[in-house]
N, C-alpha and C positions, 0 to 999 in steps of 0.2 A: 536645452535641446528638445524641442517639441517633438521631433521625429522619433527620437529614442524613447520618449514618454509614450507615444502612440504604439511603438513596437512592444514596449514593456506591457502595455494594456492587452495587446493581442496575445503575448506570450502567457499572461496570467489566464486568459480565457482558454488557451491551449492545454494548460496543465489541469484544468478542471474536469476534463473528459473522464479521466480514470476514477477519481473519488466519487463523481456523480453517478457513474455506472454501478458502483457498489452500494452507496448509501441511500439513494433515492427510493429504492423499492424494498428496503429492509422491512418496513411495516407490513408489506404485502406477502412476505415469505410463507406464512401459514396458509393464505388463500391460494398461493401457487401450488403448494403440495396438495391441497384439496381439489383444485381445478383439474390436475393431472392424475389424481388418485394414486399418489406415490408417498413413500415415507419422507419424513422431514429431511433426512440425510441427502436425498436426491435433489430436493429443492435447494438445500444449502450448497450443493455442488455447483449451482449456477454462479456462485461467488468464487469458489475454489478453482473452477475451470477457467474463469475469467482471469484470475490472478496467475494461474499456471501459464496461460498463453501470453500474458503480459511479460512474465519473466523470461520465457524462452525467446519471445520476439525481440528482446533487447539485444540478443547476440547478433541479430541481423539488422535491426533498425539503425543502430549506431553506425556501422560501416556503410549502410545504404545512404544515410544522411551525408556522409563524407563523399560518397561516390556520385549520388544523383542531386544533391543539394537539400538544404533544410526545408525550403518551401514546398518542394515536390513531395517529400516524405510526409510533411504535415498535412497537405491537401489529400494525399492518398489515404492517410490514417483517418482523417475526418470522413472521407467517402466510405471506407470500410465500416467505420463506427456507425454511421447513419444507416447504411444498408443492413447491417446486422441487428440494429435496433428494430427495424421494420420486420426482419425475420423473426425476432423474439416476440414482437407484437402479434404476429400471425401464427405463432407456434401452436400446433394441435396435439403435441406429445412432448414429454419431458426430454426425449432424445433430440428433437428438433430444437427445443429451447437451449439445451446444452451446446449443440453445435453453433447456434447463433451467438452464444456467450463466448465460446472459444474464439470465434471470429472477431467479436467485439473487443476482446482482450488484445488481439494483434493491432487493431485500429487505435485503441487507447495508448498502447505502447509507442506507436509511431508518433502520435501527437506529443507525448511526454518527452521522448528522446529529441525530437526536432526543437522543442521549446528550450530545453537545457543547453543543447548545442548552440542555438542561436544566441543565448545569453553570453556564452563564452566568446562568440564571434563579435558581438556588439561591444561588450564591456571589457574584454581582455582578461588576463589571468588574475590581475590584482583586484579589480572591482566586481568581478563576476560572482565571487563567493557571497558577497553581501546581497547581490541581486537574486541569487538562487535561494538565499534564506527568505527573501520576500515572497518568492514563488511558493516555497514550502509553507510559509505562513498562510497564504491564500488557500492551499490544499487543506490545511488544518481546520478551516472554518466550514468546509463542506459537510463533515460528519455532524456538525451542530445544526445546519440549516436544511440539508437535503431531505432527511427523514420527515421534517415538518411538511415540506412540499409534497413528498411522496405519500404521506398519510392523508393529506387533503385530496390529492388526486385519486387515491385508491377509494376513499369513502364517497367521493362525488361521481367518479366515472369507472371504477373497477381497476383491478391490478394492471391490466394491459396499458392503461393510460400512462404509466410510468415510462414505458418504452416509446410511446408516442412522443412524450416530452423529450426524450433523448434524441429521437430522430429529428424533431423540429430544432432542437438546440444545435445539432450537427449541421443542419441546413443553413441556419442563420449565421453561425460562426464560420462555416465553410465559405459562404458568400463574402463575409467580411475579410477573411484571409485572402481570398482570391483577388479582391480589389485593393487591399491595403498592405499585405505582408510582403516585405522585400526579401530577396535572396541575399543572405549574408556570407555565403561560402561559394562564390562563383568559380574558384579554382578547384573543381572537383577532382577526386583521385581516380587514377586509372588502374589501381591494384585490385586484386581479387577481393570479393566481399567477405569471404570467410576463410581464415587461415588458422588451422588447428594449433600450430606452433605458438601463435600469439597468445592463445588462451591457456595452453599448457604451462607456459612460463609463469603465469599468475597462479594457476591451480596448485603448482608444486611448492608454493611458498607457505610454510606452516602458519605464519602470523595472519596471512590472508584467510586461510581455511578456518582458523579459530574465530577471528572477528566476524567473518561472513556468516559462520554458523550461529554466532551469538545474535546477529541481526535476524537470521531466519527463525530461531526459536522464540525471540521476543515478538516478532511479527505473528508467529503461530498462535501466541496467547491472545493477541487482539483479534485475530481471525476467528479463533474458537469462540470468543465472546460474541463477536458481531453476528456469526451464523447461528449461535444458540440462543441469543437474547430474545428474539421474537417468539420462540417456542416457550422459553421459561416464563417470560413476563406476560405475554398475551394469552397463550394457550393454557399453561399450567397455573398461573396466578390470576388470570382473568382480567388483566389490565386492558383498558381501551387503547386504541391506536394513539390517541393524544397523550395518554399517560406514558405509553412506551416512548414516544418521541421526547417527552420531558426528561426522562431518565437518561436517554441516549444523549440528549443535548447537554445535560449536566456533566456527563463523562467527557464529552468533547471539549467543554470549557476547561476541565481539569487537565486534559491532555495538552491543550494549548498553553496553559500556565506552566506545565512541566517542561514543554519544549523550550519555553523562554528561560526557565531557571537553569536548565542543564548546562548551557554554555558558560554561565557565570560560575557555576560550581566547578566545571572543568578548568576554567582559567585559574581558579584559586587553589584547587587541590589536585589537579591532574586527571587524566582519563582513566588510569587504573583504578583509583578510588571511586570514580564515578561509576565504573562498571561493577565494582564490588557492591556498592550501595544499591545499584539497580537490580542486581541478582538477588540480594538479600530481600529487597522489597517484593520481588516476585515470589520468593519462597514463603515469605510471611503472608502474602495474599493467598497463596495456596492453602496454608494452614487455616486461615480465617474462613475461606470458602468451604473447606471440609467441615469445620466446626458448625457453620451456619447452614449446611446443606439441607437440613430438615426443618429450617425455619421458613414458613411460607409467606415471606414478605419481600417486596421489591428491594427494600433497603438491605436486607440480609444478602441478597444476590449481588447488589451493586457495590456494597462497601469494599469487598476484596477486588472488584473490578477497578474501582477508583485508585486503590493502592497500586494495582498492577499497571495501570495506565501511566503512573509516574515512573515506575520501574522500567517500563517499555521505552518511554521517552529518553530516559537517562542512558539506557543500554544502547539504543539506536544512535543517539547523538555521539556517544563515545566510540562505539565499535565501527560505525561506518567510516569515520575518518581514519581510524587505525588500519582498517582493511585496505584502504587505498594508499596509505602513507608510503610504502616501500617502492612505489612504481614510477611516478614522474611521467616519462614519455609513453608509458603503457596505461596511463590513468583511465583513458576511455574504455579500453578492454577490461580493465579491472572493475570499472563502474558497471559495465554490462553484466559481468559475472556476479557482481554483488547483487544486482537486480534479479538475476536468475535465482540465487540463493534465497533472497528476501521474499520474492513473490511466488515463484514456482515451488521452491523448497517448502515454504510455509504452507502453501496450498496442499502439497502432497502429504505433509505431516498431519495436518488437520483432517484431510480426507480419509487417511488411514485410521486415525483415532475415532472418527465418527462412525466407522464401520464396526467398531468393537461393541456397539450397543449399550455403552455405559450411560448412566444418567448424565445430563449436561454439566452439572456442578462437578462431578467426579472427573469427567473428561477434561474440563478446564483446569482443575487442580493438577492433574497429571501433566498438562502442558506447561503449567507454571513451574513444576518441579523438574522438568527436563533440563533446565539451565544449571542445576546444582553442580554437576561436574566442573563447570567453568570456574568455580571458586578454587578448586584444587590447582587448575592451570594458572590462574591469576596469581596465586601465592607461590608458584614454582619459580625457579631461576629463569626459565625461558619466558614466562609471562612478565616478569619484572624487566627483563632485558628488552623485550619488544617495545615496552612503553618508554624505557630510557632512550632507546634508539630513536623513537618517534619524536621525543621531546628535544633531542639534541639538534 
């Protein structure tokens, strides 16, 4: 099926917009805070605001993709993404930059939702799960590669060149989608885009709230690391951009390996044990981070991050499926709400934590320890019942 192979290649390109917008300019974060004469927390907000918009946008992008078609939403998202990259490139104040990033989050959200919806259209309910895992695999490689490109761009042309690259990427992929992407959902819906009752029926389900919160807190750990790492490694420890991208790349490889090992463990031992192991690894990583907080080496900072990346992958792999398990015909709505928790929720949690003025290591440690109450719930009758129901 050469046509479906072409479509799969296009969909892979569509899902790259969001991780690219986060990871490519990480090495330039200290320069951005210097350029605008602001504290690091405000420069880090360019990531948390992006994620916040991406999470909220999912509540509307999914229904819009049903109503207007996948291709229309994808092209609109690419247009918004490219325009906002130009606005970020031209930003003369941090407020302007934050607004541009908020807009860019909405654009990236539209491309991601359109891509995953198209996979379901093309491959059907049976084969789509496997294809979505391929798309997620493509996403995982960006954190390893994008900072290397971003580091080179920043050193050669300055931090604004990262946003030039995003704008050019949007233009090229946009033209490719315009000429090659086919609409896979011609029978568009006539119903209202936003119906509160549809979301409330998901939000009042305890198992969804628990597992979505687990995804949110696990994501918050990674977000706290991603936003703090440039400050800790480059500013505080004096690493070069190339050394920073090396450590970031090593962690990305560990994350990819953890993502591949999690399903095998789940198949053998079940999702509940996977979640318990994931939580314990985050708690252990927090202890190590605290013990090594005053050791001024990159390895001392990155060792607990490596452990937490494995815990994050195992929690996310188990909890995301369990959050969606009770729904069936409302899976799309539940997925949108899960995205809201995972992206907007984690962005909010980390944004609040960064305002406390704590040292980055202590702030990341507290993020890791926020998952501790989950162990009590997982060992309770309700926690055991949720996983028995899902397995049945």
